[in-house]
MARROSE-800124 format. One record per residue (C-alpha): residue in one letter; z negated, y negated, x. Coordinates in steps of 0.5 Angstrom, whole numbers, padded with zeros to 4 digits, always signed. Last residue first. Layout:
N
AZYX ...
//
This chain:
239
A-0051-0028+0007 A-0051-0035+0003 G-0044-0035-0001 G-0045-0038-0007 K-0047-0032-0011 A-0051-0028-0005 V-0048-0024+0000 C-0051-0018+0002 Y-0050-0012+0007 T-0054-0006+0008 G-0055-0001+0014 G-0057+0006+0012 M-0054+0010+0017 Q-0049+0012+0012 D-0047+0005+0010 V-0050+0000+0004 T-0046-0005+0001 F-0048-0011-0003 L-0044-0017-0006 F-0044-0023-0011 V-0052-0022-0012 Q-0056-0026-0016 E-0054-0022-0022 P-0057-0016-0018 D-0064-0019-0019 S-0070-0022-0015 L-0067-0025-0009 G-0070-0028-0002 H-0066-0023+0002 A-0072-0018+0004 A-0073-0019-0004 L-0066-0016-0005 Q-0067-0010+0000 R-0074-0009-0004 N-0071-0009-0011 L-0066-0004-0008 W-0071+0001-0006 A-0074+0001-0013 R-0068+0002-0016 E-0067+0009-0013 Y-0063+0011-0007 G-0059+0018-0006 Q-0052+0015-0004 S-0050+0018-0010 K-0055+0015-0014 L-0053+0008-0012 N-0046+0009-0013 R-0047+0011-0020 E-0052+0005-0022 L-0046+0000-0020 L-0050-0006-0021 R-0046-0012-0023 G-0047-0019-0020 D-0041-0020-0017 S-0041-0013-0015 I-0047-0009-0013 L-0048-0002-0010 I-0041-0002-0006 V-0041+0003-0001 P-0039+0002+0006 I-0035+0007+0010 G-0038+0011+0015 P-0044+0008+0020 D-0041+0013+0026 Q-0046+0014+0031 T-0045+0012+0038 S-0046+0015+0045 I-0043+0011+0051 G-0040+0016+0056 L-0034+0010+0058 Q-0029+0015+0056 A-0033+0017+0050 C-0034+0010+0048 S-0026+0009+0048 P-0023+0005+0054 P-0018-0001+0052 K-0010+0002+0053 Q-0006-0002+0058 A-0007+0004+0063 A-0005+0009+0058 R+0002+0006+0057 P+0003+0002+0051 L+0005+0006+0044 V+0009+0001+0040 S+0011+0003+0033 L+0016-0002+0030 Q+0017-0002+0022 G+0024-0001+0019 N+0022+0004+0014 T+0026+0010+0019 E+0021+0008+0024 L+0024+0004+0030 I+0020+0007+0036 A+0017+0003+0042 F+0015+0008+0048 Q+0011+0007+0054 I+0010-0001+0054 A+0006-0005+0059 R+0013-0006+0063 F+0016-0009+0057 D+0011-0015+0057 T+0009-0019+0051 F+0005-0015+0047 G+0000-0017+0042 Q+0003-0013+0036 I+0006-0019+0033 R+0009-0021+0040 L+0012-0014+0040 E+0016-0015+0033 E+0018-0022+0035 M+0021-0019+0042 L+0025-0014+0038 E+0028-0019+0033 D+0030-0024+0039 L+0033-0018+0043 T+0037-0016+0037 L+0037-0010+0032 R+0043-0007+0029 N+0040+0000+0029 K+0046+0003+0034 R+0046-0004+0038 L+0039-0003+0039 E+0039+0004+0041 G+0045+0003+0046 E+0041-0003+0049 L+0035+0002+0051 V+0029-0003+0053 V+0026+0000+0059 G+0018+0000+0060 D+0018+0007+0060 R+0022+0008+0054 I+0024+0002+0049 V+0028+0003+0043 V+0026+0010+0041 S+0030+0011+0034 P+0026+0014+0028 R+0031+0019+0024 G+0035+0017+0018 C+0032+0017+0011 L+0037+0021+0007 L+0041+0025+0012 A+0034+0026+0016 R+0030+0028+0010 F+0036+0033+0008 R+0036+0036+0015 I+0028+0037+0015 S+0028+0040+0009 R+0022+0041+0004 A+0019+0034+0003 S+0026+0031+0003 L+0028+0036-0003 V+0022+0034-0006 S+0023+0027-0005 L+0031+0028-0007 I+0028+0031-0014 T+0024+0025-0015 A+0029+0020-0014 V+0034+0024-0019 A+0028+0024-0024 L+0027+0017-0023 L+0034+0015-0023 V+0035+0019-0030 V+0029+0016-0033 I+0031+0009-0031 P+0038+0010-0034 I+0036+0013-0040 L+0031+0007-0042 G+0035+0001-0041 S+0041+0003-0046 L+0036+0007-0050 M+0032+0000-0052 P+0039-0002-0055 I+0042-0009-0053 G+0042-0014-0058 N+0035-0016-0056 D+0037-0019-0050 Q+0032-0021-0045 M+0028-0015-0044 P+0034-0010-0045 V+0037-0014-0039 S+0031-0014-0034 A+0030-0007-0034 L+0036-0005-0031 D+0036-0010-0026 A+0029-0008-0024 I+0031-0001-0024 I+0037-0002-0019 L+0032-0006-0014 A+0027-0001-0014 L+0032+0005-0013 T+0035+0001-0007 L+0028+0000-0004 E+0027+0008-0005 S+0033+0010-0002 P+0032+0005+0004 E+0025+0008+0005 L+0020+0004+0003 E+0014+0002+0008 G+0014-0006+0007 V+0013-0005-0001 Q+0007-0001+0001 R+0007+0006-0001 K+0004+0011-0006 G+0008+0017-0009 L+0014+0017-0013 L+0010+0019-0019 R+0007+0012-0019 I+0013+0009-0019 G+0015+0012-0025 V+0009+0011-0029 I+0009+0003-0027 I+0017+0003-0029 L+0015+0006-0036 L+0009+0001-0037 Y+0014-0005-0036 L+0019-0002-0040 V+0015-0001-0046 V+0011-0008-0045 T+0018-0012-0044 R+0020-0008-0051 I+0014-0010-0054 L+0014-0017-0053 V+0021-0018-0054 V+0020-0015-0061 F+0014-0019-0062 V+0018-0026-0060 P+0024-0024-0064 D+0020-0023-0071 G+0023-0017-0075 G+0030-0015-0075 H+0036-0015-0070 S+0035-0010-0065 P+0029-0006-0068 L+0024-0003-0064 I+0020+0002-0068 S+0026+0004-0072 H+0031+0004-0066 I+0026+0008-0062 M+0026+0013-0067 
//
């Protein structure tokens, strides 16, 4: 069926390449969405390997019309199915997850750098210090634990004395304004968001008038939080 829709030799070559590329692209997007939400930097070794292989498999049918679409589709579907099975097994079995993804490694404990763990993970002192500087740490002694996660990121837990005090520790009463909700985006009024926050158009008009504006089309961004606080940026950058 795929051959009848996407012939390898007949029809306009440009059109065939276009359709094949779109089909493969959409298939990869669906497959990656099924695997779950992750940032590229948070991929486990198995997931990174899967992404590289799929990219290579998809590129060949995109470039060569002489290769049947099934030659690219079947391996990609199989790999995504295997990855899904491995993901389910990892979620259900701690031992299997450790075997597939490895275990986190403590590279600093109580301010002491663990040389053996660095060598085991092939992490140099320069790389370790670079990661610590990125997170704002220059003194090993200020660190309670530094853990190299299975995705390659370094989690740093400072000593209690090095942590900034919280409002609760200082005895300060605060109210959380919550997540700001966008009411106007690039001149477009989001009626659904406005109603979900319990406001009417008349309230919004008053808020705009306070900023010297008369129409949502003049607004680049307008948000409101749970405390009723608003943030407005007019088109042209004037806040």
